[in-house]
N, C-alpha and C positions, 0 to 999 in steps of 0.2 A: 504494500500500500504506500502510495506517495512516490515510489521510484520513477514511475512513468512520467509523472508531472515534473519531477526534478530533472529527468533526462530531457524532456521537452524544453524546459527553461534553459538548460545548458546548451542545447542546440541553438536556440535563439541568441544566447549570450556569445557563443562562438561566432555566429554569423555577424553580430553587431561588432565584435572585435576585429573581424576581417572584412568589414564592409568596404566597397560594395560587394554584395554577395547575393546569390540566388539559392533559396531553399526549395527543394522539390519534395513533396509528400505524395507518394504513390499510394493508391487505395486509401484515400483521404477519409472515406466513410468509416474506417476502423478507428480513427482518432477523433472524428467529428460527428458522432452519431446524434441523431435527433433526441434531445433530452426528454421529449414527451413520450418516447418509446422505451426509455431506459429505467430500470428499477434500481440497479446497483449504484450506490453513491460514488464508488471509485470511478466509474465511467463518467458520471456527471462532473466530478472534480477534474478529470482530464479535459473534458470539453471546456469547462470554465477556465482552466489554465491556458489552453490553446487560444481561446478568445482573448484572454488577458495579454498573452504574448503578441498576438496580432495587433492589438490596439496600441501597444508600445507606450503605455501610460507612464512607466518608470524609466523607459529607455527610448532611444531614437531608432525607429525602424525606417527612416527615410531612404537609406541606401540599401535596403533589403527588398528583394523581389521574392514573394512567396507564391509558389505554383503548386496546385494540388490537382490530382487526377483521381477519378473514380468511375467505376462502371455502374454505380448506383447513386446518382445524384439526388434522388428522391429520399434517400436515407440520411442526408446531411441535415444537421440542425440549421433551421432558417437563419439564425444569427450569423452564420458564416457568410451569408450572401449579402450582408449589409455593406454599404459603401465604406471603403477603407479596409475592408477585409478581403474576401474573395469577391470583388465587385464586378468581375468580368467572367462570363461563362462562354466557353468555346466548345461546341459540340463537334466531336470527331466521329463521323459516320463510319460504319464498317466499310471495308474496301469494296469498290465497285468491281465489275467483271475484269476490266483490264488490269487493275491493281492486283486482284486475286491471281490473275494469270502470271504476273511478275513474281508474286510470293510463291506460287506453285513451282515456278522454274527454280527459284532459290532453294526451296525445300527439296526438290528432286535432285539437285546437283550432287554428284558423287554418290548417289544411291543406285543400287542395282535394280532398275525399273525397266520392264520390257514394254515397248511400244506406248510410251506415255503420250496421251492426248491432252495437252494442257487446256485447250479450249473446252473439251468435254468436262474436265474436272472443274474448271472455272464456272461453267454453266450449272453444274450440280451443287455448287457450294454457295449459293446466294445467301447472304446474311452471315457468312462465316467471317470471323476475324482472322488476323494473322496467327494468333495463338491457336485458334481452332484448326487452321490449316496445318500448322506445325504438329498438332496432336494427331491429325489424320495420317501424316507421313510417319510419325514416330510409331503410332499404333500398327500401321501396315507393316513397318519394318519389324516390329516385335512379333507379329503373327507369322511373317515369312521366316524369321529366324527360328521361331518355335517349330514350324513345319520342317525346316532344314535339320534341326537337331533330332527330330523324330524319324525323319526319312534317311538321315545320314548322307544327304546330298545337298548341294547349293540350291536354294530356292529364291528366285528373284521376286521382287514386288511386281504384281501384275495390275493392269487396269481394273480387272474384276475385283481384286482385293481392295484396291483404293476405293472403288465405288461402293463396295460392301461396307467398308468402314465409314464412309460418308453417310450412307443410308442409316447407319446405326447411331450417328452422332447428331445431337441437337445443337444448333448454333448457340453460342453463349450470349448472343444479342437478343434472345427471345423476349426478355423482360422489357426491352426498350420499346 
């Protein structure tokens, strides 16, 4: 209890001492949960500490840019969206088909894939994020490796296997 708040304060103190500075908080919703939906006082204290640090009441935050990212903006406490805190929101949509094709090419690079049809995979993965696409290729590689171990022969990743994995995976952007 209290360590997370102290650590958060220390992060801001270090940033102030090294200003100009950029602080990036990934998965901001884990530190900035909506207090109306939280029962634990520890989480409430963390949110309050974070808001206090953002306001810079006892220290100058003028040379600190604070950036946060989340996949669940609806779970953030509304106080974080007030001017002077996180007052600009930028929505980053899932990659469109051409962007997915580029991600697919990157994920397929140096993998033993037979007859890869990038366009077909891009078409089949609407709503998939880069992380979803990485998971598809990683999962297909795991399945091919498992089959290779059981059959005692090399087994490449096939289009059928990729499409099977895609069909079984729900895009992580569903809640949006």
